[in-house]
Backbone as a chain_set.jsonl record, in Angstrom:
{"seq": "MKPGYKQTEVGVIPEEWDVEQFTQVTDLITCGIAATPDYVSGSQGYPFLSSTNVKDGRIVWSGYKHISTDLHRQLYRNNPPQRGDILYSRVGTIGEAAVVNVDFEFSVYVSLTLIKPGKSLDSSFLMQLLNSVPYKRRAKDQVYLGSGVGNLNVDVVRKYPIVLPSLPEQRAIAGALSDAEALIGALDQ", "coords": {"N": [[174.988, -153.594, 47.007], [175.196, -153.721, 43.492], [176.422, -150.937, 41.617], [174.123, -148.826, 39.808], [171.859, -150.304, 40.024], [168.773, -151.112, 41.742], [166.906, -151.985, 44.697], [163.711, -153.434, 44.697], [160.168, -154.134, 45.176], [159.866, -156.315, 43.533], [162.33, -157.36, 43.314], [165.872, -156.976, 42.562], [166.569, -154.497, 40.229], [167.553, -152.73, 37.176], [168.423, -149.255, 37.637], [167.124, -147.431, 35.927], [164.752, -148.642, 35.243], [161.26, -149.023, 35.996], [158.808, -149.883, 38.518], [155.527, -150.694, 38.335], [152.007, -150.753, 39.138], [149.836, -153.219, 37.815], [147.374, -152.169, 36.819], [148.094, -149.608, 36.125], [149.489, -149.751, 33.771], [148.013, -151.037, 31.924], [145.188, -151.167, 29.709], [142.854, -152.49, 30.165], [141.71, -155.027, 32.352], [140.035, -157.86, 32.679], [137.619, -160.504, 33.202], [136.118, -163.274, 31.434], [132.711, -164.239, 30.582], [130.703, -165.331, 33.293], [128.609, -167.163, 33.594], [127.593, -170.412, 32.507], [127.095, -170.85, 29.181], [124.541, -171.696, 26.701], [125.597, -173.968, 24.362], [126.429, -174.059, 20.862], [126.537, -175.556, 17.558], [129.627, -175.576, 15.704], [129.35, -174.416, 13.158], [127.339, -172.634, 13.513], [128.0, -170.665, 15.31], [130.324, -168.776, 17.38], [133.816, -169.127, 18.288], [134.515, -170.078, 21.651], [136.578, -169.582, 24.084], [138.429, -171.174, 26.741], [140.328, -171.657, 29.815], [141.682, -173.999, 29.195], [142.497, -173.626, 26.654], [144.783, -172.132, 26.612], [148.111, -172.566, 26.666], [151.487, -173.231, 27.378], [152.436, -170.695, 26.514], [150.933, -170.204, 24.249], [147.947, -169.905, 22.264], [145.653, -172.428, 22.045], [144.074, -173.549, 19.352], [141.95, -175.445, 19.225], [139.551, -177.869, 20.353], [137.749, -176.209, 21.623], [134.528, -174.779, 22.534], [131.463, -173.529, 21.033], [129.568, -170.491, 20.945], [126.355, -168.869, 20.644], [125.613, -166.516, 18.017], [124.243, -164.222, 18.894], [124.813, -164.115, 21.719], [127.594, -163.963, 21.584], [127.91, -161.46, 20.303], [126.953, -159.734, 22.31], [128.91, -160.12, 24.324], [131.281, -159.52, 22.956], [130.994, -156.916, 22.174], [131.468, -155.308, 24.445], [134.052, -156.071, 25.467], [136.155, -156.812, 23.358], [138.354, -159.397, 22.455], [141.444, -158.805, 20.961], [144.039, -158.685, 18.433], [147.224, -158.756, 19.878], [146.373, -158.493, 22.476], [146.337, -160.081, 25.743], [145.651, -163.35, 26.854], [145.006, -164.825, 29.892], [145.209, -167.443, 32.085], [143.002, -168.217, 34.759], [141.467, -169.988, 36.18], [141.351, -173.446, 36.936], [143.879, -174.502, 35.102], [146.274, -172.478, 36.214], [147.713, -169.263, 35.721], [148.811, -169.22, 33.102], [149.851, -167.611, 30.181], [149.152, -166.067, 27.0], [149.635, -164.454, 23.845], [147.187, -162.873, 21.889], [146.993, -163.629, 18.571], [145.515, -163.488, 16.277], [143.021, -162.335, 13.924], [140.333, -162.82, 13.865], [136.995, -163.004, 15.268], [136.233, -163.969, 18.625], [135.064, -165.215, 21.796], [135.492, -165.183, 25.426], [135.558, -167.386, 28.247], [134.856, -167.357, 31.813], [137.086, -168.479, 33.005], [139.299, -167.364, 31.916], [141.382, -164.473, 31.887], [141.212, -161.397, 30.308], [143.581, -159.263, 29.072], [144.413, -156.058, 28.182], [147.128, -154.581, 27.01], [148.659, -151.428, 27.81], [150.0, -148.452, 26.193], [152.655, -148.31, 27.011], [153.58, -150.854, 27.249], [154.777, -153.85, 25.979], [153.267, -156.529, 24.289], [154.386, -159.138, 23.905], [156.508, -159.088, 25.711], [155.062, -158.8, 28.092], [153.643, -161.231, 28.096], [155.811, -163.048, 28.34], [156.758, -162.255, 30.838], [154.548, -162.841, 32.539], [154.532, -165.584, 32.22], [156.836, -166.313, 33.462], [158.825, -167.903, 36.045], [158.727, -166.551, 38.65], [156.273, -165.098, 38.423], [154.421, -167.098, 37.846], [154.591, -168.504, 40.229], [153.673, -166.501, 41.958], [151.006, -166.287, 41.047], [150.01, -168.893, 41.638], [150.328, -168.89, 44.418], [148.394, -167.104, 45.173], [145.933, -168.126, 44.689], [142.505, -168.629, 45.185], [140.862, -171.035, 47.008], [138.32, -171.773, 47.995], [135.081, -173.333, 47.694], [135.167, -174.958, 45.506], [136.748, -175.445, 42.41], [139.992, -174.075, 42.337], [140.677, -170.563, 41.96], [142.07, -167.634, 40.467], [141.674, -164.511, 41.499], [140.53, -161.726, 39.641], [140.901, -159.147, 40.608], [143.171, -159.471, 42.169], [145.094, -159.939, 40.202], [145.044, -157.458, 38.939], [146.438, -155.936, 40.759], [149.04, -156.793, 40.611], [152.535, -156.206, 40.767], [154.58, -154.794, 38.25], [157.508, -155.008, 36.351], [159.006, -152.45, 34.5], [160.771, -151.904, 31.893], [162.132, -149.776, 29.268], [160.267, -149.492, 26.161], [161.822, -150.361, 23.823], [163.717, -151.978, 25.188], [161.99, -153.861, 26.359], [161.047, -155.164, 24.069], [163.445, -156.24, 23.088], [164.133, -157.991, 25.184], [161.908, -159.749, 25.154], [162.226, -160.795, 22.577], [164.727, -162.091, 22.798], [164.125, -164.043, 24.72], [162.168, -165.499, 23.355], [163.689, -166.46, 21.199], [165.449, -168.096, 22.64], [163.65, -170.007, 23.639], [162.844, -171.167, 21.222], [165.252, -172.31, 20.391], [165.688, -174.156, 22.462], [163.469, -175.797, 22.014], [164.115, -176.8, 19.477], [166.439, -178.227, 20.126], [165.338, -180.147, 21.817], [163.965, -181.701, 19.977]], "CA": [[174.332, -153.761, 45.723], [175.978, -153.244, 42.363], [176.014, -149.602, 41.156], [173.228, -148.821, 38.654], [170.708, -151.167, 40.311], [168.019, -150.757, 42.944], [166.06, -153.02, 45.281], [162.287, -153.112, 44.593], [159.302, -155.215, 45.655], [159.993, -157.473, 42.643], [163.731, -157.768, 43.3], [166.859, -155.994, 42.115], [166.384, -154.147, 38.816], [168.323, -151.537, 36.793], [167.873, -148.006, 38.174], [166.258, -146.719, 34.974], [163.479, -149.34, 35.11], [160.257, -148.702, 36.999], [157.858, -150.911, 38.927], [154.188, -150.108, 38.352], [150.903, -151.683, 39.358], [149.275, -153.652, 36.528], [146.316, -151.274, 36.318], [148.69, -148.371, 35.622], [150.127, -149.953, 32.464], [147.087, -151.766, 31.061], [143.95, -150.453, 29.409], [141.736, -153.285, 30.676], [141.937, -156.365, 32.897], [138.707, -158.364, 33.001], [137.455, -161.921, 32.876], [135.008, -163.576, 30.539], [131.371, -164.462, 31.132], [130.726, -166.277, 34.411], [127.561, -168.177, 33.453], [127.813, -171.385, 31.439], [126.099, -170.572, 28.154], [124.106, -172.79, 25.836], [126.547, -174.089, 23.267], [125.873, -174.347, 19.543], [127.516, -176.208, 16.682], [130.632, -174.666, 15.181], [128.913, -173.693, 11.965], [126.294, -171.678, 13.878], [128.399, -169.722, 16.343], [131.675, -168.237, 17.471], [134.664, -169.82, 19.252], [134.382, -169.676, 23.049], [137.794, -170.149, 24.658], [138.563, -171.292, 28.196], [141.727, -171.79, 30.248], [142.318, -175.151, 28.544], [142.972, -173.188, 25.342], [146.019, -171.362, 26.764], [149.11, -173.515, 27.157], [152.874, -173.055, 26.926], [152.618, -169.422, 25.827], [150.208, -170.187, 22.977], [146.52, -170.193, 22.273], [145.372, -173.699, 21.377], [142.867, -173.325, 18.547], [141.202, -176.689, 19.051], [138.922, -178.326, 21.576], [136.879, -175.205, 22.253], [133.11, -174.85, 22.196], [130.96, -172.363, 20.302], [128.376, -169.845, 21.5], [125.486, -168.278, 19.624], [125.991, -165.203, 17.492], [123.67, -163.184, 19.762], [125.593, -164.021, 22.948], [128.923, -163.475, 21.217], [127.807, -160.016, 20.03], [126.836, -159.056, 23.609], [130.205, -160.187, 24.999], [132.327, -158.919, 22.132], [130.767, -155.463, 22.119], [132.069, -154.657, 25.609], [135.47, -156.406, 25.658], [136.587, -157.695, 22.273], [139.758, -159.812, 22.384], [142.022, -158.371, 19.688], [145.464, -158.959, 18.232], [148.098, -158.057, 20.82], [145.875, -158.663, 23.844], [146.832, -161.263, 26.454], [144.732, -164.229, 27.556], [145.722, -165.292, 31.083], [144.321, -168.416, 32.739], [142.759, -167.911, 36.162], [140.73, -171.1, 36.787], [141.864, -174.707, 36.396], [145.303, -174.268, 34.898], [146.43, -171.092, 36.673], [148.938, -168.53, 35.423], [149.331, -169.41, 31.742], [149.563, -166.433, 29.361], [149.434, -166.133, 25.563], [149.261, -163.262, 23.087], [146.223, -163.08, 20.805], [147.706, -163.381, 17.315], [144.558, -163.695, 15.188], [142.159, -161.186, 13.675], [138.919, -163.179, 13.816], [136.281, -162.79, 16.512], [135.949, -165.056, 19.546], [134.743, -164.759, 23.153], [136.197, -165.944, 26.453], [134.861, -167.866, 29.437], [135.32, -166.781, 33.073], [138.375, -169.062, 33.39], [140.372, -166.56, 31.312], [141.446, -163.031, 32.079], [141.59, -160.654, 29.107], [144.418, -158.119, 29.439], [144.746, -155.173, 27.065], [148.293, -153.792, 27.417], [148.689, -150.012, 27.463], [151.024, -148.02, 25.221], [154.02, -148.473, 27.54], [153.792, -152.271, 27.541], [154.828, -154.74, 24.818], [152.498, -157.759, 24.533], [155.258, -160.316, 24.018], [157.214, -158.945, 26.978], [154.106, -159.089, 29.158], [153.409, -162.682, 28.1], [157.007, -163.692, 28.898], [156.798, -161.94, 32.26], [153.51, -163.616, 33.221], [154.897, -166.999, 32.148], [158.094, -166.539, 34.186], [158.688, -168.65, 37.296], [158.219, -165.74, 39.769], [154.863, -164.73, 38.251], [153.626, -168.322, 38.002], [154.561, -168.75, 41.669], [152.777, -165.485, 42.516], [149.63, -166.673, 40.708], [149.637, -170.09, 42.4], [150.256, -168.526, 45.836], [147.243, -166.237, 45.426], [144.711, -168.809, 44.256], [141.449, -168.804, 46.181], [140.386, -172.405, 46.856], [136.87, -171.789, 48.217], [134.371, -174.608, 47.767], [135.262, -175.715, 44.263], [138.02, -175.35, 41.713], [140.727, -172.864, 42.679], [140.702, -169.519, 40.941], [142.883, -166.451, 40.701], [140.769, -163.373, 41.396], [140.976, -160.687, 38.706], [141.385, -158.004, 41.39], [144.545, -159.789, 42.56], [145.914, -159.716, 39.002], [145.114, -156.0, 38.725], [147.391, -155.355, 41.711], [150.392, -157.31, 40.4], [153.576, -155.257, 40.397], [155.201, -155.168, 36.979], [158.758, -154.34, 35.991], [158.748, -151.726, 33.267], [161.874, -151.312, 31.131], [161.669, -149.013, 28.103], [159.698, -150.359, 25.118], [162.856, -151.084, 23.071], [164.28, -153.031, 26.036], [160.98, -154.906, 26.466], [161.042, -155.932, 22.808], [164.702, -157.007, 23.028], [164.026, -159.076, 26.166], [160.932, -160.719, 24.64], [162.837, -161.458, 21.416], [165.78, -163.005, 23.265], [163.478, -165.191, 25.369], [161.516, -166.278, 22.299], [164.765, -167.164, 20.495], [165.94, -169.16, 23.528], [162.629, -171.063, 23.64], [162.918, -171.861, 19.925], [166.473, -173.126, 20.414], [165.434, -175.292, 23.369], [162.53, -176.666, 21.294], [164.864, -177.49, 18.416], [167.333, -179.195, 20.775], [164.509, -181.236, 22.308], [163.62, -182.569, 18.844]], "C": [[175.195, -153.113, 44.637], [175.504, -151.848, 41.931], [175.135, -149.705, 39.893], [171.991, -149.688, 38.837], [170.018, -150.695, 41.581], [167.181, -151.945, 43.396], [164.607, -152.549, 45.198], [161.481, -154.279, 45.148], [159.372, -156.457, 44.77], [161.438, -157.965, 42.548], [164.63, -156.636, 42.839], [166.684, -155.777, 40.615], [167.282, -152.962, 38.479], [167.628, -150.261, 37.271], [166.907, -147.313, 37.222], [164.915, -147.425, 34.73], [162.541, -148.9, 36.234], [159.496, -149.961, 37.396], [156.516, -150.201, 39.056], [153.183, -151.182, 38.743], [150.282, -151.976, 38.002], [148.261, -152.674, 35.961], [146.871, -149.972, 35.761], [149.257, -148.522, 34.214], [149.266, -150.783, 31.506], [145.851, -150.915, 30.827], [142.732, -151.182, 29.956], [142.258, -154.61, 31.215], [140.573, -156.849, 33.363], [138.65, -159.855, 32.709], [136.228, -162.097, 31.998], [133.714, -163.8, 31.298], [131.406, -165.558, 32.191], [129.689, -167.389, 34.283], [127.91, -169.14, 32.322], [126.715, -171.184, 30.395], [125.578, -171.848, 27.504], [125.062, -172.809, 24.653], [125.807, -174.432, 21.977], [126.932, -175.055, 18.716], [128.448, -175.148, 16.092], [130.186, -173.845, 13.998], [127.888, -172.61, 12.296], [126.757, -170.623, 14.881], [129.842, -169.294, 16.258], [132.487, -169.036, 18.491], [134.534, -169.197, 20.645], [135.523, -170.343, 23.805], [137.752, -170.173, 26.18], [140.04, -171.474, 28.542], [142.429, -172.983, 29.604], [142.876, -174.785, 27.166], [144.213, -172.295, 25.417], [147.045, -172.27, 27.421], [150.465, -173.198, 26.545], [153.066, -171.792, 26.088], [151.897, -169.309, 24.5], [148.718, -170.393, 23.212], [146.313, -171.452, 21.457], [144.025, -173.539, 20.664], [142.204, -174.641, 18.194], [140.573, -177.037, 20.393], [138.051, -177.301, 22.274], [135.436, -175.412, 21.81], [132.722, -173.582, 21.45], [129.724, -171.815, 21.012], [127.608, -169.179, 20.368], [126.006, -166.903, 19.197], [125.47, -164.093, 18.395], [124.478, -163.008, 21.045], [126.991, -163.48, 22.647], [128.897, -161.959, 21.003], [127.721, -159.223, 21.345], [128.197, -158.999, 24.318], [131.266, -159.385, 24.257], [132.203, -157.401, 22.097], [131.493, -154.751, 23.253], [133.577, -154.864, 25.715], [135.968, -157.332, 24.553], [138.056, -158.093, 22.393], [140.299, -159.468, 20.992], [143.502, -158.716, 19.639], [146.292, -158.1, 19.196], [147.62, -158.109, 22.262], [146.476, -159.942, 24.438], [145.641, -162.03, 27.021], [145.543, -164.887, 28.668], [144.79, -166.204, 31.869], [144.23, -168.154, 34.232], [141.965, -168.986, 36.892], [141.234, -172.383, 36.143], [143.375, -174.623, 36.294], [145.537, -172.786, 35.18], [147.753, -170.514, 36.192], [149.582, -168.811, 34.09], [148.911, -168.213, 30.901], [149.93, -166.677, 27.904], [148.956, -164.838, 24.912], [148.251, -163.657, 22.013], [146.926, -162.686, 19.505], [146.822, -163.655, 16.098], [143.674, -162.454, 15.066], [140.691, -161.556, 13.581], [138.311, -163.069, 15.213], [136.108, -164.087, 17.307], [135.623, -164.436, 20.892], [135.45, -165.651, 24.16], [135.305, -166.228, 27.655], [135.505, -167.24, 30.676], [136.683, -167.331, 33.5], [139.568, -168.323, 32.788], [140.236, -165.097, 31.705], [141.903, -162.437, 30.756], [142.343, -159.412, 29.567], [144.738, -157.34, 28.172], [145.91, -154.285, 27.512], [148.158, -152.332, 26.979], [149.848, -149.71, 26.527], [152.458, -148.246, 25.697], [154.406, -149.924, 27.751], [153.718, -153.107, 26.261], [154.147, -156.07, 25.157], [153.388, -158.978, 24.741], [156.055, -160.281, 25.323], [156.294, -159.308, 28.14], [153.823, -160.588, 29.247], [154.59, -163.412, 28.737], [157.09, -163.458, 30.409], [155.78, -162.784, 33.036], [153.821, -165.113, 33.235], [156.214, -167.322, 32.869], [157.813, -167.257, 35.512], [158.176, -167.766, 38.44], [156.735, -165.375, 39.629], [153.953, -165.953, 38.319], [153.505, -168.676, 39.49], [153.603, -167.764, 42.348], [151.323, -165.874, 42.263], [149.186, -167.864, 41.555], [149.492, -169.79, 43.891], [149.0, -167.722, 46.171], [145.926, -166.832, 44.943], [143.761, -168.94, 45.436], [140.852, -170.183, 45.963], [138.899, -172.559, 47.128], [136.272, -173.178, 48.277], [134.505, -175.451, 46.501], [136.668, -175.653, 43.701], [138.696, -174.033, 42.099], [140.669, -171.842, 41.566], [141.545, -168.347, 41.419], [141.983, -165.241, 40.454], [141.359, -162.295, 40.489], [141.494, -159.466, 39.468], [142.809, -158.227, 41.887], [145.491, -159.512, 41.39], [146.087, -158.214, 38.762], [146.16, -155.337, 39.61], [148.813, -155.886, 41.552], [151.362, -156.144, 40.17], [154.221, -155.728, 39.094], [156.448, -154.33, 36.754], [158.554, -153.691, 34.634], [160.021, -151.108, 32.685], [161.293, -150.45, 30.004], [161.103, -149.985, 27.058], [160.766, -151.058, 24.28], [163.498, -152.213, 23.884], [163.289, -154.184, 26.2], [160.996, -155.794, 25.228], [162.298, -156.79, 22.685], [164.651, -158.2, 23.983], [163.081, -160.159, 25.654], [161.51, -161.486, 23.459], [163.894, -162.465, 21.837], [165.17, -164.241, 23.921], [162.785, -166.088, 24.354], [162.549, -167.089, 21.511], [165.3, -168.321, 21.333], [164.947, -170.315, 23.582], [162.664, -171.86, 22.341], [164.135, -172.775, 19.879], [166.274, -174.36, 21.302], [164.477, -176.293, 22.695], [163.228, -177.466, 20.207], [165.8, -178.546, 18.999], [166.542, -180.396, 21.301], [164.153, -182.23, 21.194], [164.822, -183.368, 18.424]], "O": [[175.835, -152.085, 44.861], [174.299, -151.603, 41.884], [175.368, -150.55, 39.028], [171.168, -149.802, 37.929], [170.601, -149.974, 42.39], [166.797, -152.797, 42.595], [164.292, -151.419, 45.573], [162.048, -155.296, 45.545], [158.982, -157.541, 45.202], [161.732, -158.886, 41.786], [164.204, -155.485, 42.739], [166.654, -156.727, 39.833], [167.731, -152.255, 39.381], [166.4, -150.192, 37.307], [165.959, -146.67, 37.673], [164.035, -146.862, 34.078], [162.989, -148.46, 37.292], [159.537, -150.973, 36.696], [156.386, -149.227, 39.798], [153.479, -152.375, 38.684], [150.206, -151.099, 37.142], [148.277, -152.378, 34.766], [146.185, -149.293, 34.996], [149.484, -147.523, 33.532], [149.714, -151.179, 30.431], [145.51, -150.055, 31.638], [141.692, -150.567, 30.188], [143.133, -155.237, 30.617], [140.015, -156.32, 34.324], [139.532, -160.401, 32.046], [135.414, -161.187, 31.844], [133.639, -163.577, 32.506], [132.056, -166.588, 32.009], [129.894, -168.472, 34.831], [128.46, -168.73, 31.3], [125.533, -171.334, 30.702], [126.107, -172.937, 27.728], [125.302, -171.78, 24.021], [124.72, -175.01, 21.994], [128.09, -175.145, 19.124], [128.092, -173.973, 15.999], [130.599, -172.696, 13.846], [127.595, -171.76, 11.455], [125.965, -169.762, 15.265], [130.497, -169.425, 15.224], [131.926, -169.565, 19.45], [134.456, -167.978, 20.8], [135.449, -171.528, 24.13], [137.133, -169.323, 26.82], [140.898, -171.446, 27.659], [143.653, -172.978, 29.48], [143.642, -175.551, 26.582], [144.649, -171.759, 24.399], [146.885, -172.691, 28.567], [150.575, -172.932, 25.348], [153.769, -171.811, 25.078], [152.204, -168.423, 23.702], [148.294, -170.971, 24.213], [146.747, -171.534, 20.308], [142.98, -173.411, 21.301], [141.928, -174.924, 17.028], [141.011, -176.558, 21.439], [137.652, -177.514, 23.419], [135.16, -176.123, 20.844], [133.538, -172.68, 21.259], [128.942, -172.562, 21.599], [128.139, -168.956, 19.28], [126.736, -166.235, 19.928], [126.181, -163.118, 18.64], [124.796, -161.881, 21.425], [127.504, -162.635, 23.379], [129.785, -161.255, 21.484], [128.341, -158.168, 21.477], [128.585, -157.957, 24.846], [132.051, -158.659, 24.868], [133.205, -156.691, 22.001], [132.077, -153.689, 23.037], [134.306, -153.921, 26.024], [136.18, -158.52, 24.796], [138.924, -157.221, 22.43], [139.685, -159.8, 19.978], [144.13, -158.999, 20.659], [146.089, -156.891, 19.311], [148.384, -157.799, 23.177], [147.047, -160.767, 23.725], [144.732, -161.436, 27.6], [146.619, -165.434, 28.429], [143.704, -165.788, 32.273], [145.236, -167.901, 34.894], [141.805, -168.905, 38.11], [141.514, -172.412, 34.945], [144.07, -174.671, 37.309], [145.038, -171.933, 34.445], [148.787, -171.18, 36.244], [150.795, -168.654, 33.952], [147.739, -167.836, 30.906], [150.885, -167.392, 27.601], [148.0, -164.212, 25.369], [148.435, -164.653, 21.313], [147.394, -161.557, 19.358], [147.314, -164.008, 15.026], [143.592, -161.636, 15.983], [139.869, -160.701, 13.252], [139.028, -163.043, 16.214], [135.871, -165.154, 16.74], [135.88, -163.251, 21.106], [135.943, -166.726, 23.819], [134.435, -165.438, 28.022], [136.585, -166.657, 30.586], [137.37, -166.691, 34.296], [140.716, -168.624, 33.116], [139.135, -164.562, 31.836], [142.864, -162.914, 30.153], [141.826, -158.61, 30.346], [145.267, -157.893, 27.208], [145.719, -153.353, 28.292], [147.613, -152.04, 25.915], [150.585, -150.609, 26.122], [153.372, -148.361, 24.882], [155.437, -150.21, 28.36], [152.715, -153.073, 25.549], [154.426, -156.664, 26.199], [153.159, -159.764, 25.661], [156.255, -161.313, 25.964], [156.689, -160.028, 29.057], [153.77, -161.149, 30.341], [154.397, -164.293, 29.575], [157.451, -164.361, 31.164], [156.112, -163.37, 34.066], [153.419, -165.825, 34.155], [156.65, -168.473, 32.881], [156.695, -167.214, 36.026], [157.263, -168.186, 39.15], [156.015, -165.348, 40.627], [152.826, -165.853, 38.803], [152.443, -169.097, 39.949], [152.817, -168.152, 43.213], [150.495, -165.796, 43.171], [148.097, -167.841, 42.128], [148.633, -170.367, 44.558], [148.59, -167.668, 47.33], [144.928, -166.124, 44.804], [144.161, -169.314, 46.539], [140.384, -170.487, 44.866], [138.268, -173.425, 46.522], [136.87, -174.097, 48.838], [133.988, -176.567, 46.454], [137.652, -175.792, 44.428], [138.039, -172.996, 42.178], [140.62, -172.188, 40.385], [141.704, -168.113, 42.617], [141.579, -164.985, 39.32], [142.55, -161.992, 40.567], [142.436, -158.816, 39.014], [143.574, -157.271, 42.013], [146.556, -158.922, 41.57], [147.179, -157.765, 38.417], [146.708, -154.293, 39.254], [149.707, -155.469, 42.288], [151.034, -155.199, 39.451], [154.385, -156.928, 38.874], [156.445, -153.113, 36.938], [157.996, -154.303, 33.723], [160.324, -149.943, 32.941], [160.076, -150.413, 29.82], [161.43, -151.172, 27.077], [160.638, -152.258, 24.036], [163.79, -153.279, 23.343], [163.685, -155.349, 26.184], [160.963, -157.02, 25.329], [162.23, -157.932, 22.232], [165.08, -159.298, 23.628], [163.404, -161.345, 25.71], [161.308, -162.695, 23.348], [163.953, -163.569, 21.295], [165.641, -165.358, 23.704], [162.815, -167.311, 24.486], [162.32, -168.256, 21.194], [165.575, -169.399, 20.806], [165.35, -171.478, 23.574], [162.53, -173.084, 22.355], [164.051, -173.897, 19.379], [166.65, -175.47, 20.927], [164.671, -177.504, 22.804], [162.97, -178.657, 20.034], [165.941, -179.633, 18.437], [167.018, -181.53, 21.239], [164.053, -183.434, 21.43], [164.739, -184.16, 17.485]]}, "num_chains": 1, "name": "protein.A"}
């Protein structure tokens, strides 16, 4: 092995990087409400996002339903999705992550996992990591098929190993990957 690197459960990484369990570097990992609520018209309620609203590293702000103000208040009080949090799909489309980049209130369905990164974890880096091929493969390999639609158990996500460079390195990596995606998008056009 090349000097300055070490072998870990996630592969070869620089010696100064660490590998931690997800729960050690996040403040919260939970899923949305499991029961299908009564929906209301958009003018009477709050956005209620599901896994179909997370695609290609972005939150799709269309095609969602709305829930009543009372139900939203109950859900939002305990686990409010906020700017910088991650929405991670766990039912239907599995293993898609996006950073919350809005300041208005909304709630999430059970098909999404809400991840609140801790102080040692950059949101954009975490999103890029979760959307990487190895993590998408990990998510798909750990889907429980049961009797219905496959789902990725939140407890499995909590145990994911995560590579942890320093915050400046995380930001540089996330920025470089974002720039590369923008370039690829421009070339595609």
